[in-house]
Every structure is written in C-alpha cells, then in structure tokens.
C-alpha positions as a printed NumPy array, in Angstrom:
array([[103.298,  96.615, 121.269],
       [106.594,  96.684, 119.447],
       [109.872,  97.186, 121.249],
       [110.551, 100.928, 121.054],
       [114.296, 100.387, 121.541],
       [114.576,  99.013, 118.014],
       [113.903, 102.282, 116.197],
       [115.401, 105.665, 116.953],
       [113.213, 108.426, 115.498],
       [115.48 , 111.27 , 116.579],
       [117.094, 111.737, 113.148],
       [114.044, 111.   , 110.977],
       [112.708, 113.998, 109.025],
       [108.905, 114.014, 109.121],
       [106.535, 116.096, 107.04 ],
       [103.127, 116.674, 108.636],
       [100.261, 117.819, 106.407],
       [ 96.851, 118.882, 107.71 ],
       [ 94.606, 121.874, 107.078],
       [ 93.645, 121.962, 110.77 ],
       [ 96.288, 123.877, 112.792],
       [ 95.27 , 122.115, 116.033],
       [ 95.694, 118.698, 114.376],
       [ 99.2  , 119.718, 113.271],
       [100.06 , 120.75 , 116.831],
       [ 98.749, 117.436, 118.202],
       [100.627, 115.363, 115.604],
       [103.851, 117.308, 116.227],
       [103.464, 116.855, 120.006],
       [102.852, 113.119, 119.631],
       [105.911, 112.736, 117.39 ],
       [108.027, 114.805, 119.803],
       [106.94 , 112.386, 122.524],
       [108.403, 109.57 , 120.394],
       [111.749, 111.399, 120.206],
       [111.214, 113.012, 116.789],
       [113.216, 116.239, 116.588],
       [112.95 , 117.048, 112.88 ],
       [109.587, 117.83 , 111.4  ],
       [108.004, 120.405, 109.147],
       [104.305, 121.285, 109.188],
       [102.265, 122.18 , 106.095],
       [ 98.677, 123.442, 106.155],
       [ 97.764, 122.356, 102.618],
       [ 98.655, 119.937,  99.861],
       [ 99.947, 122.834,  97.758],
       [102.325, 123.891, 100.545],
       [103.439, 120.254, 100.995],
       [104.2  , 119.87 ,  97.279],
       [106.301, 123.02 ,  97.327],
       [108.199, 121.764, 100.364],
       [108.69 , 118.268,  98.927],
       [109.981, 119.739,  95.66 ],
       [112.99 , 121.28 ,  97.389],
       [113.51 , 119.257, 100.593],
       [114.22 , 115.576, 101.186],
       [112.197, 113.981, 103.964],
       [112.082, 110.497, 105.476],
       [108.423, 110.074, 106.415],
       [105.109, 111.701, 105.442],
       [102.134, 111.883, 107.8  ],
       [ 99.152, 113.455, 106.045],
       [ 95.481, 114.001, 106.697],
       [ 93.259, 112.322, 104.134],
       [ 90.572, 114.965, 103.766],
       [ 91.369, 118.623, 103.227],
       [ 89.146, 121.224, 101.58 ],
       [ 91.068, 122.203,  98.442],
       [ 92.927, 118.968,  97.713],
       [ 93.074, 115.729,  99.67 ],
       [ 95.978, 113.724, 101.027],
       [ 95.347, 110.951,  98.497],
       [ 96.169, 113.282,  95.593],
       [ 99.307, 114.364,  97.457],
       [100.406, 110.726,  97.694],
       [ 99.612, 110.098,  94.002],
       [101.739, 113.124,  93.081],
       [104.481, 112.018,  95.482],
       [104.697, 108.536,  93.961],
       [104.636, 109.731,  90.324],
       [106.073, 113.257,  90.126],
       [107.99 , 114.198,  93.258],
       [111.778, 114.462,  93.151],
       [113.449, 111.05 ,  93.277],
       [114.62 , 111.572,  96.877],
       [111.003, 111.633,  98.094],
       [109.133, 109.285,  95.738],
       [109.561, 106.159,  97.849],
       [109.289, 107.54 , 101.373],
       [106.889, 105.881, 103.8  ],
       [103.445, 107.489, 103.998],
       [100.838, 107.183, 106.738],
       [ 97.429, 108.73 , 106.134],
       [ 95.353, 109.872, 109.086],
       [ 91.596, 109.951, 108.526],
       [ 88.356, 110.322, 110.4  ],
       [ 86.637, 108.167, 107.782],
       [ 87.697, 104.541, 107.728],
       [ 84.999, 103.152, 105.497],
       [ 86.241, 100.388, 103.231],
       [ 86.176, 102.745, 100.244],
       [ 88.514, 105.16 , 102.066],
       [ 90.91 , 102.387, 103.066],
       [ 90.963, 101.09 ,  99.483],
       [ 91.581, 104.588,  98.136],
       [ 94.522, 104.988, 100.518],
       [ 95.922, 101.608,  99.517],
       [ 95.455, 102.292,  95.811],
       [ 97.213, 105.668,  95.822],
       [100.402, 104.221,  97.342],
       [100.018, 104.718, 101.088],
       [101.966, 102.437, 103.428],
       [ 99.458, 102.571, 106.304],
       [ 96.307, 104.314, 107.464],
       [ 95.463, 105.49 , 110.984],
       [ 91.975, 106.395, 112.163],
       [ 91.222, 109.562, 114.101],
       [ 91.251, 110.422, 116.886],
       [ 95.007, 110.053, 116.79 ],
       [ 96.055, 107.582, 119.489],
       [ 99.808, 107.822, 120.11 ],
       [100.297, 104.065, 120.677],
       [ 98.553, 103.227, 117.386],
       [100.565, 105.824, 115.457],
       [103.823, 104.529, 116.947],
       [102.863, 100.95 , 116.032],
       [102.157, 102.028, 112.438],
       [105.462, 103.911, 112.217],
       [107.278, 100.766, 113.425],
       [105.198,  98.652, 111.079],
       [106.164, 100.81 , 108.099],
       [109.818, 100.854, 109.22 ],
       [109.852,  97.038, 109.324],
       [107.726,  96.585, 106.216],
       [109.42 ,  94.279, 103.728],
       [107.014,  94.767, 100.842],
       [108.658,  95.75 ,  97.575],
       [107.679,  98.881,  95.688],
       [105.638,  98.255,  92.574],
       [105.87 , 100.571,  89.576],
       [103.402, 100.021,  86.741],
       [101.144, 102.15 ,  84.546],
       [ 98.318, 102.564,  87.044],
       [100.059, 102.158,  90.418],
       [103.25 , 103.141,  92.184],
       [103.692, 102.22 ,  95.811],
       [104.248,  99.378,  98.236],
       [102.999,  95.987,  97.066],
       [ 99.285,  95.936,  97.901],
       [ 99.255,  92.16 ,  98.403],
       [ 99.566,  92.378, 102.182],
       [ 97.284,  89.397, 102.791],
       [100.106,  86.889, 102.326],
       [102.471,  88.695, 104.672],
       [100.007,  89.808, 107.316],
       [100.855,  92.428, 109.872],
       [104.502,  92.726, 110.932],
       [105.663,  90.815, 114.002],
       [104.213,  92.348, 117.162],
       [101.306,  94.103, 115.437],
       [ 97.95 ,  92.402, 115.451],
       [ 96.334,  92.221, 112.002],
       [ 92.882,  93.601, 111.315],
       [ 91.626,  90.508, 109.528],
       [ 91.62 ,  86.952, 110.825],
       [ 93.043,  85.67 , 107.535],
       [ 96.133,  87.924, 107.785],
       [ 98.907,  85.512, 108.656],
       [102.631,  85.755, 108.264],
       [103.85 ,  83.739, 105.301],
       [106.099,  81.746, 107.607],
       [103.238,  80.799, 109.911],
       [102.114,  77.746, 107.959],
       [103.945,  75.174, 105.901],
       [102.599,  74.082, 102.546],
       [100.519,  70.93 , 102.578],
       [100.727,  68.204,  99.96 ],
       [103.059,  68.205,  96.99 ],
       [103.829,  71.084,  94.679],
       [101.975,  71.232,  91.381],
       [104.015,  71.795,  88.253],
       [102.852,  72.947,  84.829],
       [102.853,  69.331,  83.579],
       [100.304,  68.405,  86.265],
       [ 98.102,  71.297,  85.21 ],
       [ 98.206,  70.242,  81.552],
       [ 97.388,  66.643,  82.451],
       [ 94.679,  67.678,  84.919],
       [ 96.319,  65.93 ,  87.892],
       [ 97.841,  67.134,  91.122]])
C-alpha cells in the first residue's frame, strides 16, 4: 500500500460517470472516505461531455459499459475533442469485465488505469496514487492520444505490485554487456 500522507485529495475535482445511480453513490462515498470534497456525478456519457465542455476537472472516474454510449468513447472524445483544460486529465475506468480485450480497449483509448468491479476502496486508492505518480509522457499521434502505452519498461509505480511478472522498474536492473552502436549493426558484430 502506498503512503496516503503523500497525496491530499481534498482539493482535487473528480468527475464520476456511471449509468447506475447506486454505483455513483458508492463511488462518491469511497472518494469521500479518501478526503475528496469536490466531485460531480453524471449518469451518462452525454451528460459528462456537456459537463466537461464547460467545467475543468482534475480526475475522471468512469464506468466502462453504459447502455447508450460507453466510457471508452467518452475517453476517446476527451483526449481528442474536449476543451484543452480537460484533455490530459487522469482517467480511471471501472469495469465488471476485465477480459484482455477490455483491458486493451481501455489502454488504446487513452485511459491511465483500469479497476475491476466490485469497487474495492484500497485498490481504487492505489490506482489514484499510481496515476498521480505516473511519469509516462502523453503521446499524440494520428491514431492515439493518451499516456504512453509502453508500461512494460517502467512497471508499476513504487509500492504497487505489478500484474505481470515481467513488469519491472527500469532502474531495477543494470544493462549487461557493452552497448551496440550502429557501426556494430552494419558490421554484424556486437
């Protein structure tokens, strides 16, 4: 668990998006337990877009699957078309479906992290801290806008256990052998 004294959530403006009113109440209660005082709840992607178009927020927590439009399309819109103040905010998607295809879809639309339902407060807090300490750069290209998807080299942030055994912090291992330069590649040595 990360040290909760390192991040004060009291002044962070959260936007919560879920079509299930009970899920919004639970998420708001969990965040209030973390010290969050500023949050706005939206019951649909359409309502969230309207809110994001006129209000700056600091953090988006959205459900992945909603009946009319899903959270992934909200994130795609956020990264490409939202007002500049909101385009690069951290996003955590909450989903009941964590199949690999769902995780890849979340990653590929520009999400910072994904949390499986049922919502466990400790896990959500760890992901919020993880996103707050995330040092990945934002990538902007024709087919993707969001945090650098190449997480494998960085691994999970300090204090958060990675999901895969091969996730290791870049500083965890020193390079072995000598560096290869372009001359070595051309000569076929190295």
